C-alpha positions as CSV (number, residue, x, y, z in Angstrom):
1,M,-11.7,41.6,19.4
2,L,-11.6,40.9,15.7
3,E,-8.2,39.8,14.5
4,K,-7.1,42.4,11.9
5,Q,-3.3,42.8,11.6
6,I,-1.7,44.9,8.9
7,S,1.7,43.6,8.1
8,S,4.8,45.5,7.1
9,D,5.4,45.8,3.3
10,S,8.3,43.4,3.7
11,N,5.8,40.6,4.3
12,I,3.8,41.2,1.1
13,I,4.7,39.4,-2.1
14,D,5.4,42.0,-4.8
15,P,3.1,41.3,-7.8
16,T,5.6,42.2,-10.4
17,E,8.3,39.9,-8.9
18,F,5.7,37.2,-8.4
19,N,4.6,37.3,-12.1
20,K,8.2,37.2,-13.2
21,R,9.1,34.2,-11.0
22,F,5.9,32.3,-11.8
23,Q,6.5,32.6,-15.5
24,E,10.0,31.3,-15.1
25,F,8.8,28.5,-12.9
26,M,6.1,27.4,-15.4
27,M,8.6,27.5,-18.3
28,K,10.8,25.1,-16.3
29,H,8.3,22.9,-14.4
30,G,4.9,23.7,-16.1
31,K,4.5,20.2,-17.6
32,L,5.3,18.4,-14.3
33,F,3.1,20.9,-12.4
34,L,0.1,20.0,-14.5
35,E,0.9,16.3,-14.5
36,L,0.9,16.2,-10.7
37,G,-2.7,17.3,-10.6
38,Q,-3.6,14.2,-12.7
39,M,-1.3,11.8,-10.9
40,R,-4.1,10.7,-8.5
41,E,-6.0,9.2,-11.5
42,K,-3.1,7.2,-12.9
43,P,-3.1,3.5,-12.2
44,N,-0.3,1.7,-10.5
45,I,1.5,4.8,-9.3
46,S,2.6,3.8,-5.8
47,W,5.5,3.8,-3.4
48,G,6.4,0.2,-4.5
49,Y,6.2,1.1,-8.1
50,F,8.9,3.8,-7.8
51,L,11.1,1.6,-5.5
52,E,11.1,-1.3,-8.0
53,K,11.7,1.1,-10.9
54,D,14.8,2.5,-9.0
55,A,16.1,-0.9,-8.3
56,E,15.8,-1.9,-12.0
57,E,17.2,1.3,-13.5
58,F,19.7,2.3,-10.8
59,P,20.6,-1.0,-9.0
60,D,23.9,0.2,-7.7
61,N,22.8,3.7,-6.6
62,P,22.9,4.2,-2.9
63,A,19.3,4.0,-1.5
64,I,19.9,4.3,2.2
65,K,22.8,5.7,4.2
66,F,22.7,5.0,8.0
67,E,25.6,5.5,10.3
68,D,28.4,3.5,8.5
69,K,26.0,1.4,6.4
70,V,25.0,1.9,2.8
71,L,22.4,-0.1,1.0
72,T,22.1,0.1,-2.8
73,Y,18.7,0.2,-4.4
74,K,19.0,-3.5,-5.4
75,E,20.0,-4.5,-1.8
76,F,17.3,-2.4,-0.3
77,N,14.6,-3.6,-2.7
78,D,15.7,-7.3,-2.2
79,K,15.4,-7.0,1.6
80,V,12.0,-5.2,1.3
81,N,10.8,-8.1,-0.9
82,Q,11.8,-10.7,1.6
83,Y,9.7,-8.9,4.3
84,A,6.8,-8.4,1.9
85,N,6.8,-12.0,0.8
86,Y,6.8,-13.1,4.5
87,F,3.9,-10.8,5.3
88,I,2.0,-12.2,2.3
89,S,2.7,-15.8,3.5
90,L,0.9,-14.8,6.7
91,G,-2.2,-13.9,4.7
92,L,-1.8,-10.1,4.8
93,K,-3.6,-8.3,2.0
94,K,-4.5,-4.8,0.9
95,D,-6.0,-2.6,3.6
96,D,-4.8,-4.8,6.5
97,V,-2.9,-2.9,9.1
98,V,0.6,-3.5,10.6
99,K,1.4,-1.5,13.8
100,V,5.0,-0.3,13.8
101,L,6.9,0.8,16.9
102,I,10.5,1.3,15.7
103,K,12.7,4.4,15.9
104,N,14.8,5.7,13.0
105,R,16.9,3.0,11.4
106,I,17.0,0.9,8.3
107,E,14.6,-1.8,9.5
108,L,11.8,0.8,9.9
109,L,12.2,1.9,6.2
110,I,12.2,-1.8,5.1
111,V,9.0,-2.6,7.0
112,Y,7.2,0.5,5.7
113,S,8.2,-0.2,2.1
114,A,7.3,-3.9,2.4
115,N,3.8,-3.1,3.7
116,A,3.4,-0.5,0.9
117,K,4.1,-3.1,-1.8
118,I,1.2,-5.3,-0.5
119,G,-1.2,-2.4,0.1
120,V,-0.9,-3.0,3.8
121,I,-1.2,0.2,5.9
122,S,1.7,1.0,8.3
123,S,0.3,2.4,11.5
124,L,3.4,4.4,12.5
125,I,3.2,4.8,16.3
126,N,4.9,7.9,17.9
127,T,7.8,6.3,19.8
128,D,7.8,9.2,22.3
129,L,4.4,8.2,23.7
130,R,3.9,6.7,27.1
131,K,1.4,4.6,28.9
132,K,-2.2,5.8,28.4
133,T,-1.6,7.7,25.2
134,L,0.5,4.8,23.8
135,V,-2.2,2.3,24.7
136,Y,-4.8,4.4,23.0
137,S,-2.7,4.8,19.8
138,L,-2.0,1.1,19.6
139,N,-5.6,0.2,20.2
140,L,-7.0,2.9,17.8
141,T,-6.7,0.8,14.7
142,P,-6.8,-3.0,14.1
143,G,-3.5,-4.7,13.4
144,K,-2.7,-8.1,12.0
145,I,0.9,-7.8,13.0
146,I,2.7,-5.7,15.6
147,I,6.4,-5.0,15.0
148,V,8.4,-3.7,17.9
149,G,12.0,-2.6,17.9
150,E,14.4,-3.6,20.7
151,E,14.8,0.1,21.5
152,C,11.0,0.4,22.1
153,Y,10.4,-3.0,23.8
154,E,10.5,-1.8,27.4
155,T,8.0,0.9,26.8
156,F,5.8,-1.6,24.9
157,N,6.0,-4.3,27.5
158,E,4.8,-1.9,30.3
159,I,1.5,-1.5,28.6
160,K,1.2,-4.9,26.7
161,S,-1.5,-6.2,29.1
162,D,-3.7,-3.2,28.3
163,L,-3.6,-3.8,24.5
164,N,-6.3,-5.3,22.4
165,L,-4.4,-8.1,20.6
166,S,-7.4,-10.0,19.4
167,D,-6.7,-9.2,15.7
168,A,-2.9,-9.8,15.9
169,I,-1.7,-13.0,14.3
170,Q,2.0,-12.3,14.9
171,L,4.2,-10.3,17.3
172,C,7.5,-9.4,15.6
173,F,10.7,-8.3,17.2
174,I,13.6,-6.6,15.5
175,H,17.0,-6.5,17.4
176,D,19.0,-3.3,17.5
177,S,21.9,-3.4,20.0
178,H,21.4,-7.1,20.6
179,E,21.6,-6.5,24.4
180,M,18.4,-8.4,25.1
181,S,17.2,-11.9,24.1
182,L,14.1,-12.5,22.0
183,P,11.0,-11.8,24.2
184,E,8.5,-14.6,24.8
185,G,5.7,-14.7,22.2
186,F,7.7,-12.8,19.6
187,I,9.4,-14.0,16.4
188,N,12.8,-12.6,15.3
189,L,11.6,-10.9,12.1
190,P,15.0,-10.3,10.3
191,H,16.1,-13.9,11.0
192,T,12.7,-15.3,9.8
193,V,12.9,-13.6,6.4
194,L,16.6,-14.3,5.9
195,N,16.2,-17.0,3.3
196,L,12.9,-15.9,1.6
197,P,12.7,-15.0,-2.1
198,V,13.8,-11.6,-3.2
199,D,11.4,-11.4,-6.1
200,N,9.1,-8.4,-6.4
201,P,5.7,-9.4,-5.1
202,S,2.9,-9.3,-7.7
203,T,0.8,-7.2,-5.4
204,T,2.7,-4.0,-6.2
205,K,0.9,-3.8,-9.5
206,T,-2.5,-3.8,-7.8
207,I,-1.8,-0.6,-5.7
208,T,-3.5,2.6,-6.8
209,P,-2.6,6.2,-5.9
210,Q,-5.7,6.5,-3.7
211,D,-4.8,3.5,-1.5
212,I,-3.7,4.3,2.0
213,I,0.0,3.8,2.8
214,A,0.1,4.8,6.4
215,Y,-1.6,6.1,9.5
216,I,0.1,9.1,11.1
217,F,-1.0,10.1,14.5
218,T,-1.8,13.8,15.2
219,S,-2.7,15.6,18.4
220,G,-6.4,15.3,19.2
221,T,-8.5,18.1,20.6
222,T,-10.3,15.5,22.8
223,G,-7.0,14.8,24.4
224,L,-5.9,11.7,22.6
225,P,-4.2,11.2,19.2
226,K,-6.2,10.8,15.9
227,A,-5.0,8.6,13.1
228,A,-4.7,10.6,9.9
229,L,-4.9,8.8,6.5
230,L,-1.9,9.1,4.2
231,S,-2.3,7.9,0.6
232,H,0.3,6.7,-1.9
233,A,-0.6,9.7,-4.1
234,R,0.2,12.1,-1.2
235,V,3.7,10.8,-0.7
236,T,4.6,10.4,-4.4
237,I,3.3,13.8,-5.4
238,G,5.3,15.2,-2.5
239,G,8.4,13.7,-3.9
240,F,8.0,15.4,-7.2
241,A,6.7,18.7,-5.8
242,F,9.5,19.1,-3.3
243,G,12.2,17.0,-4.8
244,N,12.0,18.1,-8.4
245,M,10.4,21.6,-8.4
246,I,12.1,22.9,-5.2
247,A,15.3,21.0,-4.6
248,G,16.1,20.0,-8.2
249,F,16.7,16.5,-6.9
250,T,18.4,13.9,-9.2
251,S,19.7,10.3,-8.8
252,N,23.0,11.8,-7.7
253,D,21.6,13.7,-4.7
254,T,21.2,12.7,-1.0
255,I,18.6,14.1,1.4
256,Y,19.5,13.9,5.1
257,I,16.7,13.4,7.6
258,S,17.1,13.5,11.4
259,L,13.3,13.9,12.1
260,P,11.4,10.8,13.3
261,F,9.5,8.9,10.5
262,F,6.3,9.0,12.4
263,H,6.5,12.8,11.6
264,G,4.7,13.9,8.4
265,T,7.6,16.1,7.3
266,A,10.0,13.1,7.0
267,L,7.5,10.8,5.5
268,M,5.6,13.1,3.0
269,T,8.2,15.6,1.9
270,G,11.6,14.2,2.7
271,W,12.1,10.5,1.8
272,P,9.8,10.8,-1.3
273,C,12.3,13.2,-2.9
274,A,14.8,10.4,-3.0
275,I,12.4,7.5,-4.0
276,V,10.8,9.2,-7.0
277,N,14.2,10.3,-8.3
278,A,16.4,7.3,-7.4
279,G,18.4,9.4,-5.0
280,A,19.7,8.5,-1.6
281,L,18.2,8.9,1.8
282,A,20.6,9.5,4.8
283,I,19.0,9.1,8.2
284,A,20.0,9.7,11.8
285,R,18.6,8.0,14.8
286,K,17.7,11.4,16.1
287,F,18.6,15.1,15.7
288,S,21.9,16.1,17.2
289,T,23.1,19.7,17.1
290,S,26.7,18.7,17.5
291,Q,26.6,15.9,14.9
292,F,24.4,17.6,12.3
293,W,26.9,19.2,10.0
294,D,29.4,16.4,10.3
295,D,26.6,14.0,9.1
296,I,25.8,16.4,6.2
297,R,29.4,16.3,5.1
298,K,29.9,12.6,5.7
299,H,26.9,11.7,3.6
300,N,27.4,14.5,1.1
301,A,23.8,15.6,1.6
302,T,22.7,18.2,-0.9
303,C,19.3,18.6,0.9
304,F,17.9,18.1,4.3
305,S,14.5,18.1,6.0
306,Y,13.8,20.5,8.9
307,V,11.3,21.8,11.3
308,G,11.8,25.3,12.6
309,E,13.3,24.2,15.9
310,I,16.2,22.4,14.1
311,C,17.1,25.7,12.3
312,R,17.0,27.6,15.6
313,Y,19.1,25.0,17.4
314,L,21.7,25.2,14.6
315,M,21.7,29.0,14.8
316,N,22.2,28.9,18.6
317,Q,25.5,27.2,18.2
318,P,28.6,29.4,18.2
319,P,29.5,30.4,14.6
320,K,32.4,28.4,13.0
321,P,34.6,29.4,10.1
322,D,33.3,26.4,8.1
323,D,29.6,26.9,8.6
324,S,29.1,27.7,5.0
325,D,31.4,24.8,3.8
326,N,28.7,22.3,3.2
327,P,27.2,20.6,0.1
328,V,23.6,21.7,0.9
329,R,21.7,23.2,-2.1
330,A,18.2,23.3,-0.7
331,V,16.3,22.5,2.5
332,I,12.7,21.3,2.8
333,G,10.6,21.8,5.9
334,N,8.2,23.9,7.9
335,G,8.3,26.3,10.7
336,L,11.4,28.5,9.9
337,R,10.4,31.8,11.5
338,P,11.0,35.2,9.8
339,D,13.2,36.4,12.7
340,I,16.0,34.0,11.8
341,W,15.2,33.2,8.1
342,D,17.8,35.6,6.5
343,D,20.5,34.9,9.0
344,F,20.1,31.1,8.7
345,K,20.2,31.3,4.9
346,K,23.4,33.5,4.9
347,R,25.3,31.8,7.7
348,F,25.0,28.3,6.1
349,D,25.0,29.5,2.5
350,I,21.7,27.8,1.6
351,P,20.4,29.0,-1.8
352,Y,16.9,27.7,-1.5
353,I,14.6,27.4,1.6
354,G,11.7,25.1,0.6
355,E,9.4,26.1,3.4
356,F,5.9,24.6,3.2
357,Y,2.7,24.5,5.2
358,G,0.5,21.4,5.5
359,S,-0.7,18.8,7.8
360,S,-0.8,15.0,7.8
361,E,-4.6,15.0,7.5
362,G,-5.0,18.1,5.5
363,N,-6.3,18.4,1.9
364,G,-4.3,21.5,0.9
365,A,-0.9,23.0,1.3
366,F,1.4,25.9,0.6
367,A,5.0,25.4,-0.8
368,N,7.7,27.9,-1.5
369,L,7.9,27.0,-5.2
370,L,9.1,30.5,-6.2
371,N,11.9,30.9,-3.6
372,F,10.6,33.9,-1.8
373,D,11.8,34.7,1.7
374,C,9.8,34.5,4.9
375,T,6.8,32.7,3.5
376,C,5.1,29.3,3.6
377,G,4.9,29.7,-0.2
378,Y,2.3,29.4,-2.9
379,S,-1.0,27.5,-3.0
380,T,-2.8,26.8,-6.2
381,G,-6.2,27.9,-4.8
382,G,-9.0,26.3,-2.9
383,F,-8.1,28.1,0.3
384,A,-9.5,31.0,2.3
385,I,-8.1,33.1,5.1
386,I,-11.1,34.3,7.0
387,R,-11.8,36.8,9.8
388,Y,-11.6,35.4,13.3
389,N,-12.8,36.7,16.6
390,H,-10.5,35.8,19.5
391,E,-12.8,36.8,22.3
392,E,-15.5,34.5,21.1
393,D,-12.9,32.0,19.9
394,K,-14.6,31.4,16.5
395,P,-14.7,32.8,13.0
396,I,-17.4,35.5,12.4
397,R,-20.3,35.2,10.0
398,N,-21.6,38.4,8.4
399,E,-25.2,39.5,8.1
400,N,-25.7,37.1,5.3
401,G,-24.5,34.2,7.3
402,F,-21.2,33.6,5.5
403,F,-17.6,34.1,6.5
404,E,-15.4,36.9,5.0
405,K,-11.9,36.7,3.7
406,V,-9.2,39.0,5.1
407,G,-7.4,41.4,2.9
408,T,-3.8,41.3,1.9
409,G,-1.6,42.0,4.9
410,E,-4.2,40.8,7.4
411,V,-4.3,37.8,9.6
412,G,-7.1,35.2,9.7
413,L,-8.1,31.6,10.1
414,L,-6.9,29.3,7.2
415,L,-9.4,27.0,5.6
416,F,-9.1,24.6,2.7
417,E,-12.1,23.7,0.5
418,S,-13.1,20.0,0.5
419,T,-14.1,19.0,-3.1
420,E,-14.1,15.8,-5.1
421,D,-10.7,16.7,-6.5
422,A,-9.3,17.8,-3.1
423,K,-11.3,15.9,-0.5
424,F,-10.5,16.1,3.2
425,R,-10.1,12.5,4.0
426,G,-9.5,13.2,7.7
427,Y,-9.1,10.4,10.3
428,T,-10.1,6.8,11.0
429,D,-12.6,8.3,13.5
430,E,-15.5,9.8,11.5
431,N,-16.6,12.0,14.4
432,A,-13.1,13.5,14.6
433,T,-13.2,14.1,10.8
434,E,-16.6,15.8,11.0
435,A,-15.4,18.1,13.8
436,K,-12.8,19.6,11.5
437,L,-15.3,20.6,8.8
438,L,-17.1,23.9,8.3
439,R,-20.2,24.2,6.1
440,N,-21.7,27.2,4.2
441,V,-18.5,29.2,4.5
442,L,-18.5,31.4,1.4
443,K,-21.7,30.1,-0.2
444,E,-24.5,27.8,0.5
445,G,-23.6,24.1,0.5
446,D,-19.8,24.5,0.4
447,L,-17.5,22.4,2.7
448,W,-14.2,23.4,4.2
449,F,-11.4,21.9,6.3
450,N,-10.6,24.1,9.4
451,T,-6.9,24.0,9.9
452,G,-7.0,25.8,13.3
453,D,-4.1,28.0,12.2
454,L,-3.8,31.7,11.9
455,M,-2.1,32.9,8.7
456,L,-1.0,36.2,7.2
457,D,-2.3,36.8,3.7
458,Q,0.8,37.9,1.8
459,G,-1.0,38.3,-1.5
460,N,-0.5,36.4,-4.8
461,N,-1.7,33.2,-3.2
462,H,1.1,33.3,-0.6
463,A,0.8,33.1,3.2
464,Q,2.9,33.2,6.3
465,F,2.2,31.1,9.4
466,V,1.3,33.2,12.5
467,D,0.0,31.0,15.3
468,R,-2.1,27.9,16.3
469,L,-5.6,28.3,17.8
470,G,-7.7,26.3,20.1
471,D,-6.7,23.2,22.0
472,T,-3.3,22.5,20.5
473,F,0.0,24.3,20.5
474,R,3.3,23.5,18.7
475,W,6.5,22.8,20.7
476,K,9.7,21.0,19.7
477,G,8.3,20.3,16.3
478,H,5.2,18.5,17.6
479,N,1.6,19.5,17.9
480,V,0.6,19.2,21.5
481,S,-2.9,18.6,22.8
482,T,-3.8,20.9,25.8
483,T,-6.7,18.5,26.7
484,E,-4.3,15.6,27.0
485,I,-2.2,17.5,29.5
486,E,-5.2,18.7,31.4
487,E,-6.5,15.2,31.8
488,V,-3.2,14.1,33.4
489,L,-3.2,17.2,35.7
490,N,-6.8,16.6,36.8
491,I,-6.2,13.1,38.1
492,F,-3.6,14.5,40.5
493,D,-5.2,14.7,43.9
494,Q,-3.6,18.0,44.8
495,I,-5.2,19.8,41.8
496,S,-8.9,20.8,41.7
497,M,-8.8,22.5,38.3
498,S,-6.3,23.1,35.5
499,C,-6.0,25.0,32.2
500,V,-3.2,24.4,29.7
501,Y,-2.1,26.6,26.9
502,G,1.1,27.6,25.1
503,A,3.4,30.4,26.3
504,K,5.9,32.3,24.1
505,I,9.6,32.1,25.1
506,P,11.9,34.6,23.3
507,A,14.0,33.2,20.5
508,T,12.2,29.9,20.4
509,D,9.7,28.4,17.9
510,G,6.2,27.6,18.8
511,R,5.0,27.9,22.4
512,A,6.1,26.1,25.5
513,G,3.5,24.3,27.6
514,M,2.1,26.3,30.5
515,A,-0.5,25.1,33.0
516,T,-2.5,27.3,35.3
517,I,-3.4,25.3,38.4
518,V,-5.9,25.7,41.2
519,P,-4.4,23.6,44.0
520,T,-6.4,21.9,46.8
521,S,-4.0,23.2,49.4
522,S,-1.2,25.7,49.7
523,V,1.6,25.9,47.2
524,S,4.1,25.3,50.0
525,D,2.5,21.8,50.5
526,F,2.4,21.0,46.8
527,E,4.3,17.8,45.9
528,F,6.0,18.8,42.7
529,I,8.1,15.6,42.5
530,K,4.9,13.5,42.5
531,L,3.5,15.6,39.7
532,Q,6.7,15.3,37.7
533,N,6.6,11.5,38.0
534,L,3.0,11.6,36.8
535,F,4.0,13.6,33.8
536,N,6.9,11.3,33.0
537,D,4.6,8.3,33.1
538,N,1.9,9.7,30.9
539,L,3.2,12.4,28.6
540,A,5.8,12.6,25.9
541,P,8.8,14.7,26.9
542,Y,7.8,17.6,24.6
543,A,4.2,17.7,26.2
544,I,5.4,18.2,29.8
545,P,4.6,21.8,30.8
546,V,7.5,24.1,31.1
547,F,5.7,26.6,33.3
548,L,3.2,26.1,36.2
549,R,1.1,29.0,37.5
550,F,-0.9,28.7,40.7
551,K,-4.2,30.6,41.1
552,S,-7.0,30.5,43.6
553,S,-9.5,30.3,40.6
554,I,-9.6,30.5,36.8
555,S,-11.9,32.9,35.1
556,T,-14.5,31.5,32.7
557,T,-16.8,32.8,30.0
558,Q,-20.6,32.8,30.3
559,T,-20.6,29.4,28.7
560,F,-18.1,28.2,31.4
561,K,-15.1,27.9,29.1
562,F,-11.7,29.0,30.5
563,K,-10.6,32.4,29.3
564,K,-7.5,31.0,27.8
565,L,-6.7,34.1,25.7
566,D,-6.2,36.2,28.8
567,L,-3.9,33.5,30.3
568,K,-2.0,33.1,27.0
569,N,-1.5,36.8,26.7
570,E,-0.2,37.1,30.3
571,G,2.2,34.2,29.8
572,F,4.8,34.0,32.5
573,N,5.4,37.7,32.7
574,L,6.4,38.4,36.3
575,Q,5.8,42.1,35.8
576,N,2.1,41.5,35.4
577,I,1.6,38.4,37.5
578,E,1.5,38.1,41.3
579,D,0.6,34.4,41.4
580,P,3.4,31.9,42.2
581,L,5.1,30.7,39.0
582,F,7.4,27.7,38.6
583,V,9.6,26.6,35.7
584,M,11.3,23.5,34.4
585,L,14.6,24.7,33.1
586,P,16.5,22.9,30.3
587,D,18.4,19.8,31.5
588,E,16.8,19.9,34.9
589,S,14.3,17.4,36.3
590,E,12.5,19.5,39.0
591,Y,10.4,22.6,38.9
592,K,11.8,25.7,40.6
593,L,10.3,29.0,41.6
594,L,10.5,31.5,38.7
595,T,12.5,34.3,40.3
596,K,13.2,37.7,38.8
597,E,16.8,36.6,38.0
598,I,15.6,33.5,36.2
599,Y,12.9,35.4,34.4
600,E,15.4,38.0,33.1
601,K,17.8,35.3,32.0
602,I,15.0,33.7,30.0
603,Q,14.2,37.0,28.4
604,N,17.9,37.5,27.6
605,Q,18.1,34.0,26.0
606,G,20.3,32.7,28.7
607,Y,18.7,29.2,28.6
608,S,18.5,26.9,25.5
609,F,14.9,25.7,25.7
């Protein structure tokens, strides 16, 4: 079936209103808008450049707010310099890699910024990963130094013997709660740098916009993470685009971030708003529904970063009289769905929702620069939304051998063109990079990045996110690899075959993991607890399937691919499925049979997934 969905008029951007807002935008931000396109070519524009500039011009401005601590820009920059000067003393230089396994706290920000001043790449490891996937991520890139936070040490120590440490010249430990002593073989990093110089390192001036500042790990279609390349230009441009043109950020503003900093939203569109404008960053160790608005008011945050799930969790809380009594002027993030957009905006009195679409590795983006509702926003060009055939699981070429764009109001596959000015840099793995590229798309010889996402063309260079395709789905703000889950399932001796996909749960964002399983024996003999233990040992919590479906066989195509579309469409609908279905309910640790009562309660939003 060829995907061709006509939207309601409410999803289409009105051309007259677009022209009006675009002219107003260009009058206000036109100069900056044009300068951003040239920023990649400017020398010495880097993360460290802006940090040092802030410390010199606004030394007493708050830079970081964390729990009850506040660091000024001078204090933060001084501490960053001590770390940077220590790393330089160890011989670290531009393009070396430091592996970082620390959860949200001040020390993570210090390490990242210190590396940035030298031109060292921070390999930001997902702290939710376990065992095999964690080993793979840590071994994927070389690393002269490995820095582990106390809160991550137990997880690290479990897999330490499986790591390739041949390149490592130093293992560094950073205390948190001080409940454990310094592990053998590690140095106490904060203590080691305590008396080192606070002078800005000379290396900052050698960093260019094109230099890599970080590796961010994304879900791989082969089942294991890929390291996406993030440049200094990418983060600094993000600071101006989102901070200045959307949030109107100044040195008097504070952005609040409760997302993990191995997440692109926090790193590329959140913190940069503060750094390039000498504003403050307030961080939380993790997102807390009950603490969220208290933190916003405590830190006087005028902006916050979000993923769609955060907005829905906040909406699911009982309304309070003071919901709109907050200092927030704008929010920046991705994944806010149209079904709650208006209610979220009104309930919390948020004037500007800076929704965007982009990926850590991508070479293009959409951003809601004109403050329209229910849209990922505007893209300057270099994108195409092309027709897609779901049954064949691929975009369709016409009789001339090229793809065709959908019309306004239709849904298709989003591509971004890879050119010299907007090159898809991809991953550290060249084969993984090549797998994401399509050639001869609209004309002979062109090259495009395949996002793997379905988008609604709203007209006037605007688009709305619809769904993910292929071997990943999005859940709890993370992209989840179906192949990774299948590999774990297939090592379980009571499973002969498995197929994983995302299932839609009412009033949630993204799709919950669902696995169709062909067991080696009867369901009554299946050892669910053993499977759950296997999941806990090998998968991040958000990757553990919510639903299990047991079948005697799984249908395949003529090329022996699972017919995932059929399974995806059936979901966990008891009205259409006779197979045994099991569910992991929120705050429970065991799978239970999906009964009619539980199914109806899920449909009626009786559980908070």
